[in-house]
Every structure is written in C-alpha cells, then in structure tokens.
C-alpha positions in Angstrom: 150.7 -69.2 90.6 149.5 -66.6 87.8 146.6 -64.4 87.9 146.0 -64.3 91.6 143.4 -62.5 93.5 144.4 -61.0 96.8 141.5 -62.1 99.2 142.6 -60.6 102.4 145.8 -58.9 103.7 147.0 -57.5 107.0 150.1 -56.4 108.6 151.1 -58.4 111.5 153.4 -57.1 114.5 156.9 -56.4 113.8 155.7 -55.2 110.3 155.1 -58.6 108.9 153.0 -58.6 106.0 150.4 -61.3 105.7 148.3 -61.9 102.4 145.7 -64.9 101.3 145.6 -65.2 97.6 143.2 -67.3 95.5 143.9 -68.7 91.9 140.7 -69.8 90.6 141.8 -71.7 87.6 143.6 -74.3 89.8 141.4 -73.7 93.0 144.4 -73.2 94.9 144.8 -70.6 97.9 148.3 -69.4 98.8 148.8 -67.9 102.3 151.9 -65.6 102.5 153.4 -64.7 106.0 156.4 -62.5 105.8 158.5 -64.9 103.6 156.7 -68.2 104.1 154.4 -69.3 101.4 151.7 -72.0 102.2 150.0 -73.5 99.2 146.9 -75.5 99.7 143.6 -76.7 97.8 140.7 -74.5 98.5 138.9 -77.0 100.3 141.9 -77.8 102.8 142.3 -74.2 103.1 138.8 -73.8 104.5 139.5 -77.0 106.8 142.2 -75.1 108.1 140.5 -71.8 108.5 138.1 -73.7 110.9 140.9 -75.0 112.9 142.5 -71.8 113.3 139.2 -70.2 114.3 138.7 -72.6 116.9 142.2 -72.5 118.4 141.7 -68.4 118.2 138.5 -68.8 120.4 140.1 -71.3 123.0 143.1 -68.7 123.3 140.7 -65.8 123.8 138.9 -67.8 126.4 142.2 -69.0 127.9 143.5 -65.2 127.9 140.3 -63.8 129.2 140.1 -66.4 132.1 143.8 -65.7 133.1 143.5 -61.9 132.8 140.1 -62.1 135.0 141.8 -64.2 137.5 144.6 -61.7 137.4 142.1 -58.8 138.1 140.5 -60.8 141.1 143.8 -61.3 142.6 144.7 -57.9 142.5 141.3 -57.0 144.0 141.7 -59.5 146.8 145.3 -58.1 147.8 
C-alpha cells in the first residue's frame, strides 16, 4: 500500500512496534504488530475495533475481580 498515513503507533512489551496505517485511496487499514501485517477494509477494521474494545473491557473486569478477590483473601488471612 502506497501513500499510507500512520493513524496510531505504540511500543508494546518486549519492544514490539505496533502501527495502524490508513490508505485513503483504497480505503484499507493495515495493522502492523512486530513482523505481522493484517490488511482490512476500513469498515472491517472498525468492526474488529469494537470486538477488541469489548474484549478488553471484559479482560479488565476479570482482572479487577480477581485482583479484588486476592486482596480480600489476603485481608481475611
């Protein structure tokens, strides 16, 4: 994909680079994580974003619940 715009980038754990690039002419999004590239139509990327956002929220809630339970257990003992 030529003439891409970097829409977002981050450095993940282990110094793995992560980028989201957008190519307006083809309406394609490319997600790069380390050496892996995933190309999606923009609307598919938005659907994937929603799915990942919901999954992240569930993971945060699960982690919060487990951390809270661990704290309560430590107080009881």
